PyMOL Python script that loads the backbone (N, CA, C, O; Angstrom):
from pymol import cmd

cmd.read_pdbstr("""\
ATOM      1  N   UNK A   1       0.657  -1.251  -0.081  1.00  0.00           N
ATOM      2  CA  UNK A   1       0.136   0.131  -0.100  1.00  0.00           C
ATOM      3  C   UNK A   1       0.835   1.210  -0.229  1.00  0.00           C
ATOM      4  O   UNK A   1       0.449   2.136  -0.943  1.00  0.00           O
ATOM      5  N   UNK A   2       1.862   1.237   0.385  1.00  0.00           N
ATOM      6  CA  UNK A   2       2.887   2.267   0.522  1.00  0.00           C
ATOM      7  C   UNK A   2       3.093   3.084  -1.263  1.00  0.00           C
ATOM      8  O   UNK A   2       2.864   4.285  -1.405  1.00  0.00           O
ATOM      9  N   UNK A   3       3.437   2.398  -2.177  1.00  0.00           N
ATOM     10  CA  UNK A   3       3.471   2.579  -3.455  1.00  0.00           C
ATOM     11  C   UNK A   3       2.287   3.182  -4.037  1.00  0.00           C
ATOM     12  O   UNK A   3       2.413   4.084  -4.864  1.00  0.00           O
ATOM     13  N   UNK A   4       1.084   2.735  -3.654  1.00  0.00           N
ATOM     14  CA  UNK A   4      -0.189   3.190  -3.625  1.00  0.00           C
ATOM     15  C   UNK A   4      -0.572   5.059  -3.195  1.00  0.00           C
ATOM     16  O   UNK A   4      -1.343   5.848  -3.742  1.00  0.00           O
ATOM     17  N   UNK A   5       0.297   5.216  -2.082  1.00  0.00           N
ATOM     18  CA  UNK A   5       0.122   6.285  -1.321  1.00  0.00           C
ATOM     19  C   UNK A   5       0.570   7.230  -2.067  1.00  0.00           C
ATOM     20  O   UNK A   5      -0.046   8.262  -2.331  1.00  0.00           O
ATOM     21  N   UNK A   6       1.770   6.908  -2.487  1.00  0.00           N
ATOM     22  CA  UNK A   6       3.164   7.720  -3.025  1.00  0.00           C
ATOM     23  C   UNK A   6       2.504   8.044  -4.659  1.00  0.00           C
ATOM     24  O   UNK A   6       2.614   9.075  -5.324  1.00  0.00           O
ATOM     25  N   UNK A   7       1.979   7.090  -4.910  1.00  0.00           N
ATOM     26  CA  UNK A   7       1.234   7.389  -6.709  1.00  0.00           C
ATOM     27  C   UNK A   7       0.126   8.576  -6.513  1.00  0.00           C
ATOM     28  O   UNK A   7      -0.063   9.510  -7.292  1.00  0.00           O
ATOM     29  N   UNK A   8      -0.451   8.359  -5.484  1.00  0.00           N
ATOM     30  CA  UNK A   8      -1.818   9.396  -5.498  1.00  0.00           C
ATOM     31  C   UNK A   8      -1.406  10.267  -4.917  1.00  0.00           C
ATOM     32  O   UNK A   8      -1.885  11.282  -5.422  1.00  0.00           O
ATOM     33  N   UNK A   9      -0.481  10.625  -3.745  1.00  0.00           N
ATOM     34  CA  UNK A   9      -0.008  12.049  -3.454  1.00  0.00           C
ATOM     35  C   UNK A   9       0.948  12.753  -4.559  1.00  0.00           C
ATOM     36  O   UNK A   9       1.152  13.950  -4.759  1.00  0.00           O
ATOM     37  N   UNK A  10       1.543  11.431  -5.305  1.00  0.00           N
ATOM     38  CA  UNK A  10       1.989  12.676  -7.121  1.00  0.00           C
ATOM     39  C   UNK A  10       1.340  13.354  -7.807  1.00  0.00           C
ATOM     40  O   UNK A  10       1.413  14.438  -8.387  1.00  0.00           O
ATOM     41  N   UNK A  11       0.290  12.093  -7.581  1.00  0.00           N
ATOM     42  CA  UNK A  11      -0.886  12.674  -9.164  1.00  0.00           C
ATOM     43  C   UNK A  11      -1.739  14.183  -8.202  1.00  0.00           C
ATOM     44  O   UNK A  11      -1.726  15.266  -8.785  1.00  0.00           O
ATOM     45  N   UNK A  12      -2.202  14.125  -7.229  1.00  0.00           N
ATOM     46  CA  UNK A  12      -2.513  15.366  -6.101  1.00  0.00           C
ATOM     47  C   UNK A  12      -1.549  16.224  -6.718  1.00  0.00           C
ATOM     48  O   UNK A  12      -1.846  17.112  -7.517  1.00  0.00           O
ATOM     49  N   UNK A  13      -0.239  15.913  -6.288  1.00  0.00           N
ATOM     50  CA  UNK A  13       0.860  17.659  -6.763  1.00  0.00           C
ATOM     51  C   UNK A  13       1.001  17.898  -8.057  1.00  0.00           C
ATOM     52  O   UNK A  13       1.218  19.025  -8.501  1.00  0.00           O
ATOM     53  N   UNK A  14       0.890  16.852  -8.767  1.00  0.00           N
ATOM     54  CA  UNK A  14       0.659  17.375 -10.489  1.00  0.00           C
ATOM     55  C   UNK A  14      -0.426  17.730 -10.424  1.00  0.00           C
ATOM     56  O   UNK A  14      -0.459  18.868 -10.891  1.00  0.00           O
ATOM     57  N   UNK A  15      -1.346  17.434 -10.120  1.00  0.00           N
ATOM     58  CA  UNK A  15      -2.687  18.229 -10.197  1.00  0.00           C
ATOM     59  C   UNK A  15      -2.912  19.573 -10.097  1.00  0.00           C
ATOM     60  O   UNK A  15      -3.513  20.295 -10.892  1.00  0.00           O
ATOM     61  N   UNK A  16      -2.250  19.927  -8.800  1.00  0.00           N
ATOM     62  CA  UNK A  16      -2.309  21.144  -8.053  1.00  0.00           C
ATOM     63  C   UNK A  16      -1.449  22.154  -8.585  1.00  0.00           C
ATOM     64  O   UNK A  16      -1.565  23.379  -8.556  1.00  0.00           O
ATOM     65  N   UNK A  17      -0.276  21.176  -9.238  1.00  0.00           N
ATOM     66  CA  UNK A  17       0.562  22.013 -10.041  1.00  0.00           C
ATOM     67  C   UNK A  17      -0.045  22.461 -11.299  1.00  0.00           C
ATOM     68  O   UNK A  17       0.424  23.515 -11.728  1.00  0.00           O
ATOM     69  N   UNK A  18      -0.802  22.018 -11.865  1.00  0.00           N
ATOM     70  CA  UNK A  18      -1.428  22.427 -13.271  1.00  0.00           C
ATOM     71  C   UNK A  18      -2.336  23.200 -12.787  1.00  0.00           C
ATOM     72  O   UNK A  18      -2.284  24.152 -13.565  1.00  0.00           O
ATOM     73  N   UNK A  19      -3.045  23.411 -12.111  1.00  0.00           N
ATOM     74  CA  UNK A  19      -3.978  24.269 -11.370  1.00  0.00           C
ATOM     75  C   UNK A  19      -3.307  25.342 -11.133  1.00  0.00           C
ATOM     76  O   UNK A  19      -3.894  26.382 -11.434  1.00  0.00           O
ATOM     77  N   UNK A  20      -1.826  25.484 -10.504  1.00  0.00           N
ATOM     78  CA  UNK A  20      -1.513  26.921  -9.872  1.00  0.00           C
ATOM     79  C   UNK A  20      -0.964  27.392 -11.623  1.00  0.00           C
ATOM     80  O   UNK A  20      -1.342  28.518 -11.946  1.00  0.00           O
ATOM     81  N   UNK A  21      -0.197  26.678 -12.623  1.00  0.00           N
ATOM     82  CA  UNK A  21      -0.048  27.505 -13.974  1.00  0.00           C
ATOM     83  C   UNK A  21      -1.394  27.879 -14.138  1.00  0.00           C
ATOM     84  O   UNK A  21      -1.636  29.079 -14.011  1.00  0.00           O
ATOM     85  N   UNK A  22      -2.495  26.973 -14.439  1.00  0.00           N
ATOM     86  CA  UNK A  22      -3.247  27.696 -14.898  1.00  0.00           C
ATOM     87  C   UNK A  22      -4.206  28.965 -14.448  1.00  0.00           C
ATOM     88  O   UNK A  22      -4.984  29.572 -15.184  1.00  0.00           O
ATOM     89  N   UNK A  23      -3.948  29.209 -13.039  1.00  0.00           N
ATOM     90  CA  UNK A  23      -4.292  30.227 -12.188  1.00  0.00           C
ATOM     91  C   UNK A  23      -2.881  31.302 -12.622  1.00  0.00           C
ATOM     92  O   UNK A  23      -3.337  32.409 -12.338  1.00  0.00           O
ATOM     93  N   UNK A  24      -2.503  31.362 -12.761  1.00  0.00           N
ATOM     94  CA  UNK A  24      -1.031  32.231 -12.998  1.00  0.00           C
ATOM     95  C   UNK A  24      -1.226  33.033 -14.566  1.00  0.00           C
ATOM     96  O   UNK A  24      -0.890  34.195 -14.795  1.00  0.00           O
ATOM     97  N   UNK A  25      -1.899  32.011 -15.615  1.00  0.00           N
ATOM     98  CA  UNK A  25      -2.315  31.748 -17.030  1.00  0.00           C
ATOM     99  C   UNK A  25      -3.762  33.316 -16.855  1.00  0.00           C
ATOM    100  O   UNK A  25      -4.066  34.304 -17.524  1.00  0.00           O
ATOM    101  N   UNK A  26      -4.050  32.919 -16.063  1.00  0.00           N
ATOM    102  CA  UNK A  26      -5.719  33.521 -15.897  1.00  0.00           C
ATOM    103  C   UNK A  26      -5.453  34.847 -15.292  1.00  0.00           C
ATOM    104  O   UNK A  26      -6.291  35.672 -15.656  1.00  0.00           O
ATOM    105  N   UNK A  27      -4.662  35.262 -14.581  1.00  0.00           N
ATOM    106  CA  UNK A  27      -4.213  35.945 -14.081  1.00  0.00           C
ATOM    107  C   UNK A  27      -4.161  37.395 -14.828  1.00  0.00           C
ATOM    108  O   UNK A  27      -4.805  38.440 -14.920  1.00  0.00           O
ATOM    109  N   UNK A  28      -2.585  36.568 -15.456  1.00  0.00           N
ATOM    110  CA  UNK A  28      -2.130  37.421 -16.745  1.00  0.00           C
ATOM    111  C   UNK A  28      -2.917  37.762 -17.750  1.00  0.00           C
ATOM    112  O   UNK A  28      -3.028  38.981 -17.877  1.00  0.00           O
ATOM    113  N   UNK A  29      -3.728  36.871 -18.801  1.00  0.00           N
ATOM    114  CA  UNK A  29      -4.690  37.415 -19.487  1.00  0.00           C
ATOM    115  C   UNK A  29      -5.997  38.214 -18.905  1.00  0.00           C
ATOM    116  O   UNK A  29      -6.909  38.627 -19.622  1.00  0.00           O
ATOM    117  N   UNK A  30      -5.924  38.378 -17.312  1.00  0.00           N
ATOM    118  CA  UNK A  30      -7.165  38.947 -17.082  1.00  0.00           C
ATOM    119  C   UNK A  30      -6.552  40.963 -16.902  1.00  0.00           C
ATOM    120  O   UNK A  30      -7.221  41.987 -17.040  1.00  0.00           O
ATOM    121  N   UNK A  31      -5.226  40.801 -16.596  1.00  0.00           N
ATOM    122  CA  UNK A  31      -4.568  41.692 -16.493  1.00  0.00           C
ATOM    123  C   UNK A  31      -4.631  42.561 -17.712  1.00  0.00           C
ATOM    124  O   UNK A  31      -4.982  43.741 -17.686  1.00  0.00           O
ATOM    125  N   UNK A  32      -4.175  41.729 -19.053  1.00  0.00           N
ATOM    126  CA  UNK A  32      -3.899  42.313 -20.272  1.00  0.00           C
ATOM    127  C   UNK A  32      -5.300  42.437 -20.731  1.00  0.00           C
ATOM    128  O   UNK A  32      -5.369  43.458 -21.416  1.00  0.00           O
ATOM    129  N   UNK A  33      -6.562  41.785 -20.647  1.00  0.00           N
ATOM    130  CA  UNK A  33      -7.853  42.163 -21.504  1.00  0.00           C
ATOM    131  C   UNK A  33      -8.656  43.440 -20.250  1.00  0.00           C
ATOM    132  O   UNK A  33      -9.799  43.897 -20.273  1.00  0.00           O
ATOM    133  N   UNK A  34      -7.592  43.695 -19.321  1.00  0.00           N
ATOM    134  CA  UNK A  34      -8.409  44.695 -18.890  1.00  0.00           C
ATOM    135  C   UNK A  34      -7.417  46.023 -19.703  1.00  0.00           C
ATOM    136  O   UNK A  34      -7.802  46.916 -20.457  1.00  0.00           O
ATOM    137  N   UNK A  35      -5.884  45.673 -19.134  1.00  0.00           N
ATOM    138  CA  UNK A  35      -5.647  47.053 -19.731  1.00  0.00           C
ATOM    139  C   UNK A  35      -5.555  47.468 -20.808  1.00  0.00           C
ATOM    140  O   UNK A  35      -5.013  48.537 -21.084  1.00  0.00           O
ATOM    141  N   UNK A  36      -6.462  46.105 -22.221  1.00  0.00           N
ATOM    142  CA  UNK A  36      -6.540  46.782 -23.172  1.00  0.00           C
ATOM    143  C   UNK A  36      -7.588  47.744 -23.489  1.00  0.00           C
ATOM    144  O   UNK A  36      -7.390  48.758 -24.158  1.00  0.00           O
ATOM    145  N   UNK A  37      -8.894  47.342 -22.907  1.00  0.00           N
ATOM    146  CA  UNK A  37     -10.100  47.779 -23.815  1.00  0.00           C
ATOM    147  C   UNK A  37     -10.560  48.569 -22.172  1.00  0.00           C
ATOM    148  O   UNK A  37     -11.368  49.488 -22.306  1.00  0.00           O
ATOM    149  N   UNK A  38     -10.122  48.279 -20.735  1.00  0.00           N
ATOM    150  CA  UNK A  38     -11.110  48.357 -19.587  1.00  0.00           C
ATOM    151  C   UNK A  38     -12.020  47.366 -19.586  1.00  0.00           C
ATOM    152  O   UNK A  38     -12.093  46.940 -18.433  1.00  0.00           O
ATOM    153  N   UNK A  39     -12.550  46.945 -20.107  1.00  0.00           N
ATOM    154  CA  UNK A  39     -13.586  45.620 -20.245  1.00  0.00           C
ATOM    155  C   UNK A  39     -13.461  44.203 -20.396  1.00  0.00           C
ATOM    156  O   UNK A  39     -12.561  43.711 -21.077  1.00  0.00           O
ATOM    157  N   UNK A  40     -14.328  43.517 -19.790  1.00  0.00           N
ATOM    158  CA  UNK A  40     -14.380  42.115 -20.259  1.00  0.00           C
ATOM    159  C   UNK A  40     -14.919  41.408 -21.592  1.00  0.00           C
ATOM    160  O   UNK A  40     -16.148  41.358 -21.646  1.00  0.00           O
ATOM    161  N   UNK A  41     -14.403  40.992 -22.406  1.00  0.00           N
ATOM    162  CA  UNK A  41     -15.000  40.689 -24.057  1.00  0.00           C
ATOM    163  C   UNK A  41     -15.897  38.914 -23.425  1.00  0.00           C
ATOM    164  O   UNK A  41     -15.385  38.137 -22.618  1.00  0.00           O
ATOM    165  N   UNK A  42     -17.028  38.764 -23.992  1.00  0.00           N
ATOM    166  CA  UNK A  42     -17.588  37.813 -24.249  1.00  0.00           C
ATOM    167  C   UNK A  42     -16.867  36.335 -24.458  1.00  0.00           C
ATOM    168  O   UNK A  42     -17.086  35.153 -24.193  1.00  0.00           O
ATOM    169  N   UNK A  43     -15.979  37.067 -25.032  1.00  0.00           N
ATOM    170  CA  UNK A  43     -14.716  35.726 -25.826  1.00  0.00           C
ATOM    171  C   UNK A  43     -14.048  35.369 -24.685  1.00  0.00           C
ATOM    172  O   UNK A  43     -13.942  34.240 -24.207  1.00  0.00           O
ATOM    173  N   UNK A  44     -13.525  36.582 -24.210  1.00  0.00           N
ATOM    174  CA  UNK A  44     -12.483  35.859 -23.007  1.00  0.00           C
ATOM    175  C   UNK A  44     -13.482  35.570 -21.668  1.00  0.00           C
ATOM    176  O   UNK A  44     -12.739  35.318 -20.719  1.00  0.00           O
ATOM    177  N   UNK A  45     -14.580  35.531 -21.352  1.00  0.00           N
ATOM    178  CA  UNK A  45     -15.162  34.989 -20.164  1.00  0.00           C
ATOM    179  C   UNK A  45     -15.778  33.440 -20.760  1.00  0.00           C
ATOM    180  O   UNK A  45     -15.962  32.446 -20.057  1.00  0.00           O
ATOM    181  N   UNK A  46     -16.010  33.541 -22.123  1.00  0.00           N
ATOM    182  CA  UNK A  46     -16.418  32.446 -22.406  1.00  0.00           C
ATOM    183  C   UNK A  46     -15.292  31.415 -22.402  1.00  0.00           C
ATOM    184  O   UNK A  46     -15.488  30.388 -21.752  1.00  0.00           O
ATOM    185  N   UNK A  47     -14.232  31.554 -22.995  1.00  0.00           N
ATOM    186  CA  UNK A  47     -12.669  30.771 -22.821  1.00  0.00           C
ATOM    187  C   UNK A  47     -12.298  30.544 -21.167  1.00  0.00           C
ATOM    188  O   UNK A  47     -11.925  29.483 -20.664  1.00  0.00           O
ATOM    189  N   UNK A  48     -12.490  31.737 -20.527  1.00  0.00           N
ATOM    190  CA  UNK A  48     -12.347  31.210 -19.134  1.00  0.00           C
ATOM    191  C   UNK A  48     -12.990  30.329 -18.497  1.00  0.00           C
ATOM    192  O   UNK A  48     -12.492  29.430 -17.820  1.00  0.00           O
ATOM    193  N   UNK A  49     -14.855  30.668 -18.794  1.00  0.00           N
ATOM    194  CA  UNK A  49     -15.048  29.727 -18.132  1.00  0.00           C
ATOM    195  C   UNK A  49     -14.911  28.346 -18.276  1.00  0.00           C
ATOM    196  O   UNK A  49     -14.574  27.611 -17.348  1.00  0.00           O
ATOM    197  N   UNK A  50     -15.228  27.865 -19.720  1.00  0.00           N
ATOM    198  CA  UNK A  50     -14.738  26.584 -19.822  1.00  0.00           C
ATOM    199  C   UNK A  50     -13.469  26.035 -18.774  1.00  0.00           C
ATOM    200  O   UNK A  50     -13.637  25.209 -17.877  1.00  0.00           O
ATOM    201  N   UNK A  51     -11.971  26.802 -19.170  1.00  0.00           N
ATOM    202  CA  UNK A  51     -11.199  26.217 -18.284  1.00  0.00           C
ATOM    203  C   UNK A  51     -10.791  26.353 -17.486  1.00  0.00           C
ATOM    204  O   UNK A  51      -9.623  25.996 -17.328  1.00  0.00           O
ATOM    205  N   UNK A  52     -11.642  27.070 -16.305  1.00  0.00           N
ATOM    206  CA  UNK A  52     -12.020  27.165 -15.067  1.00  0.00           C
ATOM    207  C   UNK A  52     -12.656  25.790 -14.210  1.00  0.00           C
ATOM    208  O   UNK A  52     -12.298  25.165 -13.211  1.00  0.00           O
ATOM    209  N   UNK A  53     -13.852  25.689 -15.230  1.00  0.00           N
ATOM    210  CA  UNK A  53     -15.379  24.748 -14.717  1.00  0.00           C
ATOM    211  C   UNK A  53     -13.748  23.178 -14.491  1.00  0.00           C
ATOM    212  O   UNK A  53     -13.659  22.409 -13.533  1.00  0.00           O
ATOM    213  N   UNK A  54     -12.823  23.234 -15.671  1.00  0.00           N
ATOM    214  CA  UNK A  54     -12.036  21.762 -15.603  1.00  0.00           C
ATOM    215  C   UNK A  54     -11.298  21.952 -14.325  1.00  0.00           C
ATOM    216  O   UNK A  54     -11.139  21.118 -13.434  1.00  0.00           O
ATOM    217  N   UNK A  55     -10.777  23.453 -14.386  1.00  0.00           N
ATOM    218  CA  UNK A  55     -10.407  23.621 -13.030  1.00  0.00           C
ATOM    219  C   UNK A  55     -10.932  23.189 -11.596  1.00  0.00           C
ATOM    220  O   UNK A  55     -10.458  22.465 -10.721  1.00  0.00           O
ATOM    221  N   UNK A  56     -11.886  23.789 -11.687  1.00  0.00           N
ATOM    222  CA  UNK A  56     -12.578  22.994 -10.007  1.00  0.00           C
ATOM    223  C   UNK A  56     -12.684  21.350 -10.386  1.00  0.00           C
ATOM    224  O   UNK A  56     -12.639  20.521  -9.477  1.00  0.00           O
ATOM    225  N   UNK A  57     -12.790  21.054 -11.414  1.00  0.00           N
ATOM    226  CA  UNK A  57     -13.089  19.427 -11.708  1.00  0.00           C
ATOM    227  C   UNK A  57     -11.549  18.867 -11.037  1.00  0.00           C
ATOM    228  O   UNK A  57     -11.457  17.871 -10.319  1.00  0.00           O
ATOM    229  N   UNK A  58     -10.312  19.806 -11.479  1.00  0.00           N
ATOM    230  CA  UNK A  58      -8.974  18.752 -11.163  1.00  0.00           C
ATOM    231  C   UNK A  58      -8.613  19.039  -9.933  1.00  0.00           C
ATOM    232  O   UNK A  58      -7.875  18.224  -9.381  1.00  0.00           O
ATOM    233  N   UNK A  59      -9.192  20.729  -8.890  1.00  0.00           N
ATOM    234  CA  UNK A  59      -8.978  20.707  -8.185  1.00  0.00           C
ATOM    235  C   UNK A  59      -9.780  19.441  -7.156  1.00  0.00           C
ATOM    236  O   UNK A  59      -9.208  18.527  -6.561  1.00  0.00           O
ATOM    237  N   UNK A  60     -10.671  19.622  -7.173  1.00  0.00           N
ATOM    238  CA  UNK A  60     -11.736  17.960  -6.227  1.00  0.00           C
ATOM    239  C   UNK A  60     -11.163  17.107  -6.336  1.00  0.00           C
ATOM    240  O   UNK A  60     -10.828  16.582  -5.274  1.00  0.00           O
ATOM    241  N   UNK A  61     -10.564  16.254  -7.984  1.00  0.00           N
ATOM    242  CA  UNK A  61      -9.975  15.303  -7.658  1.00  0.00           C
ATOM    243  C   UNK A  61      -8.513  15.441  -6.890  1.00  0.00           C
ATOM    244  O   UNK A  61      -7.935  14.406  -6.561  1.00  0.00           O
ATOM    245  N   UNK A  62      -7.955  16.664  -6.624  1.00  0.00           N
ATOM    246  CA  UNK A  62      -6.724  16.522  -6.765  1.00  0.00           C
ATOM    247  C   UNK A  62      -6.765  16.498  -4.929  1.00  0.00           C
ATOM    248  O   UNK A  62      -5.804  15.978  -4.363  1.00  0.00           O
ATOM    249  N   UNK A  63      -7.604  16.923  -4.312  1.00  0.00           N
ATOM    250  CA  UNK A  63      -7.977  17.060  -3.121  1.00  0.00           C
ATOM    251  C   UNK A  63      -8.246  15.801  -2.936  1.00  0.00           C
ATOM    252  O   UNK A  63      -7.473  15.312  -2.112  1.00  0.00           O
ATOM    253  N   UNK A  64      -9.440  14.649  -3.579  1.00  0.00           N
ATOM    254  CA  UNK A  64      -9.543  13.284  -3.021  1.00  0.00           C
ATOM    255  C   UNK A  64      -8.149  12.512  -2.994  1.00  0.00           C
ATOM    256  O   UNK A  64      -7.760  11.751  -2.107  1.00  0.00           O
ATOM    257  N   UNK A  65      -7.472  12.882  -4.182  1.00  0.00           N
ATOM    258  CA  UNK A  65      -6.271  11.446  -3.652  1.00  0.00           C
ATOM    259  C   UNK A  65      -5.694  12.162  -3.218  1.00  0.00           C
ATOM    260  O   UNK A  65      -4.637  11.847  -3.766  1.00  0.00           O
ATOM    261  N   UNK A  66      -5.321  13.368  -2.324  1.00  0.00           N
ATOM    262  CA  UNK A  66      -4.682  13.606  -1.663  1.00  0.00           C
ATOM    263  C   UNK A  66      -4.985  13.222  -0.235  1.00  0.00           C
ATOM    264  O   UNK A  66      -4.129  12.837   0.562  1.00  0.00           O
ATOM    265  N   UNK A  67      -6.498  13.380   0.072  1.00  0.00           N
ATOM    266  CA  UNK A  67      -7.094  13.131   1.017  1.00  0.00           C
ATOM    267  C   UNK A  67      -6.705  11.133   1.495  1.00  0.00           C
ATOM    268  O   UNK A  67      -6.304  10.720   2.584  1.00  0.00           O
ATOM    269  N   UNK A  68      -6.948  10.488   0.510  1.00  0.00           N
ATOM    270  CA  UNK A  68      -6.837   9.286   0.364  1.00  0.00           C
ATOM    271  C   UNK A  68      -5.478   8.933   0.683  1.00  0.00           C
ATOM    272  O   UNK A  68      -5.340   8.047   1.527  1.00  0.00           O
ATOM    273  N   UNK A  69      -4.203   9.570   0.059  1.00  0.00           N
ATOM    274  CA  UNK A  69      -2.980   9.197   0.634  1.00  0.00           C
ATOM    275  C   UNK A  69      -2.704   9.534   1.849  1.00  0.00           C
ATOM    276  O   UNK A  69      -1.599   9.143   2.225  1.00  0.00           O
ATOM    277  N   UNK A  70      -3.463  10.265   2.782  1.00  0.00           N
ATOM    278  CA  UNK A  70      -2.987  10.661   4.207  1.00  0.00           C
ATOM    279  C   UNK A  70      -3.185   9.464   4.101  1.00  0.00           C
ATOM    280  O   UNK A  70      -2.397   8.591   3.737  1.00  0.00           O
ATOM    281  N   UNK A  71      -4.680   9.344   4.543  1.00  0.00           N
ATOM    282  CA  UNK A  71      -5.711   8.207   5.260  1.00  0.00           C
ATOM    283  C   UNK A  71      -4.566   6.941   4.901  1.00  0.00           C
ATOM    284  O   UNK A  71      -4.095   6.509   5.953  1.00  0.00           O
ATOM    285  N   UNK A  72      -3.915   6.131   3.465  1.00  0.00           N
ATOM    286  CA  UNK A  72      -3.129   5.210   3.425  1.00  0.00           C
ATOM    287  C   UNK A  72      -2.060   5.413   3.723  1.00  0.00           C
ATOM    288  O   UNK A  72      -1.221   4.607   3.319  1.00  0.00           O
ATOM    289  N   UNK A  73      -1.697   6.341   4.392  1.00  0.00           N
ATOM    290  CA  UNK A  73      -0.449   6.450   5.349  1.00  0.00           C
ATOM    291  C   UNK A  73      -0.418   6.132   6.859  1.00  0.00           C
ATOM    292  O   UNK A  73       0.489   6.214   7.688  1.00  0.00           O
ATOM    293  N   UNK A  74      -1.854   5.695   6.953  1.00  0.00           N
ATOM    294  CA  UNK A  74      -1.742   5.579   8.935  1.00  0.00           C
ATOM    295  C   UNK A  74      -1.734   4.271   8.721  1.00  0.00           C
ATOM    296  O   UNK A  74      -1.670   3.490   9.670  1.00  0.00           O
TER     297      UNK A  74
END
""", "prot")
cmd.dss("prot")
cmd.show_as("cartoon", "prot")
cmd.util.cbc("prot")
cmd.orient("prot")
């Protein structure tokens, strides 16, 4: 079971890193969109709405894997 804990922990860490990178990109594009025309276009909103909904699912999965890895360590 030790290898399963390690694998689940690594998957959780990788998913959280992907979320961190995605959040950084969102903040960068958001600042650019605000600086360009002082408003947020519908294209920007639709694009990031899809990406952030995927990010929410990734976050939930990462937390579940992390909790399972913690419980397996006991």
